[in-house]
C-alpha positions in Angstrom: -10.8 -8.9 -4.5 -7.6 -9.4 -2.7 -4.1 -9.5 -4.1 -1.2 -10.8 -1.9 1.8 -9.7 -3.9 5.3 -11.7 -3.4 7.6 -10.7 -1.0 9.7 -7.7 -2.2 12.9 -8.9 -4.0 16.4 -8.6 -2.1 17.6 -6.4 -4.9 14.7 -4.2 -5.3 14.6 -3.6 -1.3 18.2 -2.6 -1.1 17.9 0.2 -4.1 14.8 1.2 -2.2 16.4 1.6 1.0 19.6 3.3 -0.2 17.5 5.9 -2.8 15.0 6.6 -0.5 15.8 6.0 3.0 19.8 6.7 2.9 20.7 3.0 3.8 18.2 2.9 6.8 16.3 -0.5 6.2 14.6 -0.4 9.0 11.9 2.2 7.0 11.3 -0.5 4.6 7.7 -1.4 5.4 6.5 -2.6 2.1 8.2 -6.2 2.1 5.0 -7.9 2.3 2.2 -6.4 1.0 -1.4 -6.7 -0.5 -4.2 -5.1 -2.0 -7.8 -5.0 -1.7 -9.9 -3.9 -4.3 -13.4 -2.5 -3.5 -16.4 -1.6 -5.8 -17.3 1.6 -4.1 -15.9 4.2 -1.8 -18.7 2.7 0.8 -16.7 -0.6 0.7 -13.3 1.6 1.1 -14.5 3.0 4.3 -16.3 -0.1 5.2 -12.7 -2.0 4.7 -10.9 0.5 6.9 -13.3 0.4 9.7 -13.0 -3.4 9.8 -9.1 -2.9 10.0 -9.2 -0.3 12.6 -11.4 -2.6 14.7 -9.3 -5.8 14.7 -6.8 -6.5 17.6 -4.2 -8.5 15.6 -2.9 -5.3 13.6 -2.3 -1.9 14.9 -2.5 1.3 11.8 1.0 3.0 11.8 0.3 5.2 9.0 -2.4 6.2 6.3 -1.9 7.8 3.2 -4.9 9.0 1.6 -4.0 9.0 -2.4 -7.6 8.4 -3.2 -8.4 12.2 -2.5 -8.7 14.5 -5.3 -5.7 16.5 -4.2 -3.3 13.6 -4.7 -1.4 14.2 -7.9 -2.0 10.7 -9.3 0.0 12.0 -12.6 3.0 10.8 -11.1 1.3 7.0 -10.7 0.0 6.9 -14.2 -3.2 7.9 -12.5 -3.2 5.0 -9.8 -4.5 5.5 -6.5 -5.1 3.5 -3.4 -5.7 4.3 0.3 -1.9 3.1 1.6 -2.0 1.7 5.3 1.2 0.6 7.1 0.0 -2.1 9.7 1.7 -3.8 12.4 1.0 -7.3 13.2 0.4 -7.8 17.2 1.9 -11.1 17.1 5.4 -10.5 15.6 5.6 -6.7 15.4 6.2 -6.8 11.8 5.2 -3.7 9.9 3.3 -4.8 6.2 1.7 -2.5 3.7 -2.0 -3.1 2.6 -3.2 -0.8 -0.5 -7.2 -0.4 -0.2 -8.2 0.7 -3.7 -11.4 1.0 -6.1 -11.8 -1.9 -8.7 -11.3 0.4 -11.8 -7.8 1.6 -10.6 -6.7 -1.9 -10.2 -6.8 -1.9 -14.3 -4.5 1.0 -14.0 -2.0 -0.6 -11.8 -1.9 -3.7 -14.0 -1.1 -1.9 -16.9 2.0 -0.2 -15.3 0.8 2.9 -14.1 1.8 1.8 -10.5 5.2 0.7 -11.8 5.7 4.3 -13.1 5.7 5.7 -9.5 9.3 7.1 -8.7 11.0 6.3 -5.2 
């Protein structure tokens, strides 16, 4: 299951850059983003391994928000493995969220939207 989100809107990007990064627009890494839904942790790991083997992207950052220690209450219960990837051809950094299928319901019901900057 793959969802390619529309590009982050200009007004949302400006707000995020100002509020979270003190106006440093170079730190925005989620202008282009997509989500991969997996049926099990085994598939999450397989997805991560497949991405790591690609020559076309470089893994810049991994935030493991699937681990038990992650305080998911701030995100309405939503959890994922968030990756920032750099495209080898263009140098563009984009975001990939790898999550479990049941957590996609949390995301689509507004849980993810409650996440604060």
